[in-house]
C-alpha positions in Angstrom: 18.3 -25.3 35.2 17.3 -22.7 32.6 19.8 -22.4 29.7 19.5 -19.2 27.6 19.3 -19.4 23.8 22.5 -17.5 23.7 24.2 -20.1 25.9 22.9 -22.9 23.7 24.2 -21.1 20.6 27.6 -20.7 22.2 27.8 -24.3 23.1 26.9 -25.4 19.6 29.6 -23.1 18.2 32.2 -24.4 20.6 31.3 -28.0 19.7 31.6 -27.1 16.0 35.1 -25.6 16.6 36.1 -28.7 18.6 34.9 -31.0 15.9 36.9 -29.1 13.2 40.0 -29.1 15.4 39.8 -32.8 15.9 39.3 -33.4 12.2 42.3 -31.2 11.4 44.4 -33.1 13.9 43.4 -36.5 12.5 44.1 -35.3 8.9 47.6 -34.3 10.0 48.1 -37.6 11.8 47.1 -39.5 8.6 49.0 -37.2 6.1 51.6 -39.9 5.5 49.0 -42.7 4.9 49.1 -43.7 1.2 46.1 -42.4 -0.9 44.6 -40.7 2.2 42.4 -37.9 0.9 40.6 -36.9 4.1 38.0 -37.8 6.8 34.4 -38.6 5.9 32.1 -35.9 7.2 29.5 -38.6 8.1 31.3 -41.5 9.7 34.5 -39.6 10.6 36.7 -42.4 9.2 39.6 -42.2 6.8 38.9 -42.0 3.1 41.5 -44.0 1.3 41.7 -43.6 -2.5 39.9 -41.0 -4.7 37.6 -43.7 -6.1 36.2 -44.2 -2.6 35.5 -40.6 -1.8 33.5 -37.7 -3.1 33.1 -34.0 -2.3 29.6 -32.5 -1.7 28.1 -29.7 0.4 31.6 -28.4 1.1 32.8 -31.6 2.7 34.3 -35.0 1.9 32.4 -38.3 2.2 32.9 -42.0 1.5 30.9 -42.9 -1.6 28.9 -45.3 0.4 28.2 -42.7 3.1 26.9 -40.0 0.8 23.5 -41.6 0.3 19.8 -40.6 0.2 18.3 -40.3 3.7 15.2 -42.3 2.7 16.1 -45.0 0.1 19.9 -45.1 1.0 20.9 -45.1 -2.7 24.3 -43.5 -3.4 24.1 -39.9 -4.6 27.5 -39.7 -6.4 27.0 -38.2 -9.9 23.2 -37.9 -9.3 20.9 -34.9 -8.7 20.3 -34.5 -4.9 18.6 -32.1 -2.6 19.7 -31.0 0.9 17.0 -29.6 3.2 16.7 -29.3 6.9 20.1 -31.0 7.3 19.0 -34.1 5.4 20.0 -35.2 1.9 17.6 -36.8 -0.6 17.7 -38.2 -4.1 15.5 -36.3 -6.5 12.6 -38.8 -6.3 12.4 -39.0 -2.5 12.8 -35.2 -2.2 9.9 -34.6 -4.5 7.8 -37.0 -2.4 8.3 -34.7 0.6 6.7 -31.8 -1.4 3.0 -30.9 -1.7 1.3 -31.2 -5.0 -0.5 -28.3 -6.8 -4.3 -28.9 -6.7 -4.6 -27.8 -10.4 -1.7 -29.3 -12.3 -0.9 -32.0 -9.7 2.8 -31.4 -10.1 5.1 -31.0 -7.1 5.5 -27.5 -5.8 9.3 -26.9 -5.7 9.4 -23.2 -5.0 6.8 -20.7 -3.6 3.5 -22.2 -2.5 0.2 -20.4 -2.6 -2.5 -21.6 -0.1 -6.1 -20.6 -0.7 -9.6 -22.2 0.0 -7.9 -25.0 2.0 -5.8 -26.1 -1.0 -2.3 -25.5 -2.3 -1.2 -24.2 -5.7 1.7 -23.0 -7.8 1.1 -19.2 -7.8 0.8 -19.3 -11.6 -1.9 -22.1 -11.4 -4.3 -20.2 -9.2 -6.5 -18.7 -11.8 -10.1 -17.4 -12.2 -12.3 -20.2 -13.4 -14.0 -17.9 -16.0 -11.4 -15.6 -17.5 -8.2 -17.6 -16.7 -6.4 -14.6 -15.2 -3.9 -15.4 -12.5 -5.2 -14.5 -9.0 -1.8 -14.4 -7.2 -2.1 -11.4 -4.9 -5.4 -10.4 -6.4 -8.8 -10.3 -4.6 -11.1 -13.2 -5.5 -14.3 -14.9 -4.4 -16.2 -18.1 -4.7 -19.5 -18.9 -6.3 -22.1 -21.3 -4.9 -20.3 -24.2 -6.4 -16.9 -23.1 -4.9 -15.5 -22.1 -8.2 -12.8 -19.5 -7.8 -13.6 -16.2 -9.6 -11.9 -12.8 -9.9 -14.1 -10.0 -8.6 -14.8 -8.7 -12.2 -16.1 -12.1 -13.4 -18.1 -12.6 -10.2 -19.8 -9.3 -10.7 -20.5 -10.0 -14.4 -22.2 -13.3 -13.5 -24.1 -12.3 -10.3 -24.3 -8.6 -9.8 -27.5 -6.8 -10.6 -27.7 -4.2 -13.4 -29.1 -0.8 -12.7 -32.2 -0.1 -14.9 -31.4 3.6 -15.1 -27.7 3.6 -16.1 -27.3 0.0 -17.3 -24.1 -0.4 -15.1 -23.5 -3.2 -12.6 -24.4 -2.5 -9.0 -21.1 -3.5 -7.4 -19.1 -2.5 -4.3 -16.5 0.3 -4.7 -13.3 0.1 -2.6 -14.8 -2.7 -0.5 -17.7 -0.6 0.8 -21.1 -2.3 1.4 -23.3 -2.3 -1.7 -27.0 -1.2 -1.7 -29.6 -1.5 -4.4 -33.1 -0.2 -4.6 -35.9 -2.3 -6.1 -38.8 -0.5 -7.7 -41.3 -1.7 -10.3 -39.5 -5.1 -10.1 -36.3 -3.4 -11.4 -32.9 -2.7 -9.7 -31.3 0.7 -9.3 -28.2 2.3 -7.8 -29.1 4.4 -4.8 -27.7 7.4 -6.8 -29.8 6.5 -9.8 -33.1 6.3 -7.9 -34.5 9.7 -8.9 -37.0 11.4 -11.1 -36.4 10.7 -14.7 -37.5 14.3 -15.6 -35.9 16.6 -13.1 -33.3 14.3 -11.4 -34.8 14.9 -7.9 -33.7 12.1 -5.6 -36.4 10.3 -3.9 -36.6 10.2 -0.1 -38.9 8.8 2.6 -40.3 12.3 3.3 -44.0 12.9 2.6 -44.4 13.9 -1.0 -40.7 13.2 -1.8 -41.0 9.6 -2.7 -41.3 7.8 -6.0 -44.4 7.9 -8.1 -44.2 5.3 -10.9 -46.1 6.0 -14.1 -46.0 4.2 -17.4 -42.8 2.3 -16.4 -41.1 5.6 -15.4 -39.8 6.8 -12.1 -41.3 10.3 -11.4 -41.4 12.7 -8.5 -44.8 13.9 -7.3 -44.8 17.0 -9.4 -44.1 15.3 -12.7 -46.3 12.4 -11.8 -49.3 14.8 -11.5 -48.3 16.4 -14.9 -48.1 12.9 -16.5 -51.5 11.8 -15.2 -53.1 15.1 -16.3 -52.0 14.6 -19.9 
């Protein structure tokens, strides 16, 4: 038979109401019992005497019933964590958490995953400048060091011989560079140094190097004639 999610939810709600009703009835039945303080939310048995009970997570428990899910140590008057319906002492809760690849401390709150590792967001930094890379574009070098885009460009991008600026991508667009006279140039900087005419592949419109300068055909002839 196929049971809808809504039907399962309704059944669970009805069971919760039935359990609460039964607990209330039992509390009423035991109201005259000396030192009766309630029913244990775990074992459902009477809690007799305040020294034998404790209140946690909005419910009452026997002291010996409110224990760590893993090591079974009592949790009364100790820090504890409740997650996925289970209660842990601080040590065992921390053992369920992943550790940051940088500081090797447990990650108690938001976890950042990158390059198949896990980090505290504040620990995920550029290897060179130390700036936090949480939510920031980054890349890896050949040795898998994490670098911000700016540091990566400073280390590995080519410098245009004409303008002395780095030849880098803008807005994620593909980057092109032109090599002439064993030097690197932006596409926009690859032009005659005299008249700024851009070089093309058309006949007579290309680059004519002379004395370590990029010249168009017209100014190349003038330079040679001098």
